[in-house]
matplotlib code that plots the C-alpha trace (Angstrom):
import matplotlib.pyplot as plt

x = [12.1, 15.5, 16.3, 19.5, 21.0, 21.8, 23.8, 23.1, 21.8, 18.5, 16.2, 13.0, 10.1, 8.4, 5.1, 3.3, 4.2, 3.2, -0.2, -0.6, 0.1, -1.9, 1.1, 1.2, 3.8, 4.6, 3.7, 6.1, 8.1, 10.2, 13.3, 14.3, 17.4, 16.8, 18.9, 20.8, 17.7, 16.2, 12.5, 10.4, 7.3, 4.5, 3.7, 1.1, 2.3, -0.1, 0.3, 1.6, -1.7, -3.7, -1.4, -1.7, -5.5, -5.5, -3.3, -5.7, -8.7, -7.0, -6.2, -9.7, -11.1, -8.8, -9.9, -13.6, -13.0, -11.1, -14.1, -16.5, -18.1, -19.1, -20.7, -18.8, -16.4, -15.8, -16.5, -13.4, -10.4, -12.1, -14.9, -12.4, -10.4, -13.6, -14.5, -11.0, -11.2, -14.5, -13.0, -10.2, -12.7, -14.5]
y = [-21.8, -21.2, -18.1, -16.6, -13.2, -11.8, -8.9, -5.5, -7.3, -8.3, -11.2, -12.6, -13.1, -16.4, -16.0, -18.2, -15.6, -12.7, -14.3, -15.2, -11.7, -10.2, -8.0, -6.1, -4.3, -1.0, -2.1, -1.0, -3.4, -2.5, -4.6, -5.4, -7.2, -9.0, -11.6, -12.5, -12.8, -10.6, -9.8, -8.1, -6.5, -5.0, -1.4, 1.2, 4.7, 7.6, 11.4, 13.1, 15.1, 11.9, 10.6, 13.9, 13.7, 10.2, 11.2, 14.1, 11.8, 9.2, 11.9, 13.2, 9.7, 9.1, 12.4, 11.4, 8.0, 9.5, 11.8, 8.9, 10.2, 7.6, 9.6, 9.9, 7.1, 4.6, 0.9, -0.2, 1.1, 0.5, 2.8, 5.5, 5.2, 5.4, 8.6, 10.1, 9.1, 10.8, 13.9, 13.9, 13.8, 17.0]
z = [-7.1, -8.4, -10.5, -11.9, -11.3, -14.7, -16.1, -14.6, -11.5, -13.2, -12.2, -13.6, -11.2, -12.1, -13.9, -11.3, -8.6, -10.8, -11.3, -7.7, -6.5, -9.4, -10.5, -13.7, -15.7, -14.1, -10.5, -7.9, -5.6, -2.6, -2.2, 1.4, 2.7, 6.0, 7.8, 4.6, 2.5, -0.2, -0.2, -2.9, -1.5, -3.7, -2.8, -3.7, -4.4, -3.5, -3.9, -0.7, -0.5, -0.3, 2.5, 4.4, 4.1, 5.4, 8.4, 9.2, 9.0, 11.3, 13.8, 13.7, 14.3, 17.2, 18.8, 18.4, 19.9, 22.9, 23.5, 23.2, 20.0, 17.4, 14.5, 11.2, 12.1, 9.3, 9.9, 7.9, 6.0, 2.6, 3.5, 4.6, 1.4, -0.7, 1.1, 0.5, -3.2, -3.6, -2.0, -4.5, -7.4, -6.1]

ax = plt.figure().add_subplot(projection="3d")
ax.plot(x, y, z, "-o")
ax.set_aspect("equal")
plt.show()
């Protein structure tokens, strides 16, 4: 797909890509230059407190695994994130 660089360094991302990636107005994108190419990567932005909670939970799980303990360990990332989200609501 060919696009044009406009005034003030603006570009328009083709609608087909927006739909395919399910992007919406206000979504954040990181721009990366690598090997002479430009890449736009969708990102999610979370509060620092949420990220710190996630780091603590991961450390806790690693310690339990190292000790051979299996209780309260999540089966997948989605389950962990749901748990963290419910803790934020409390």
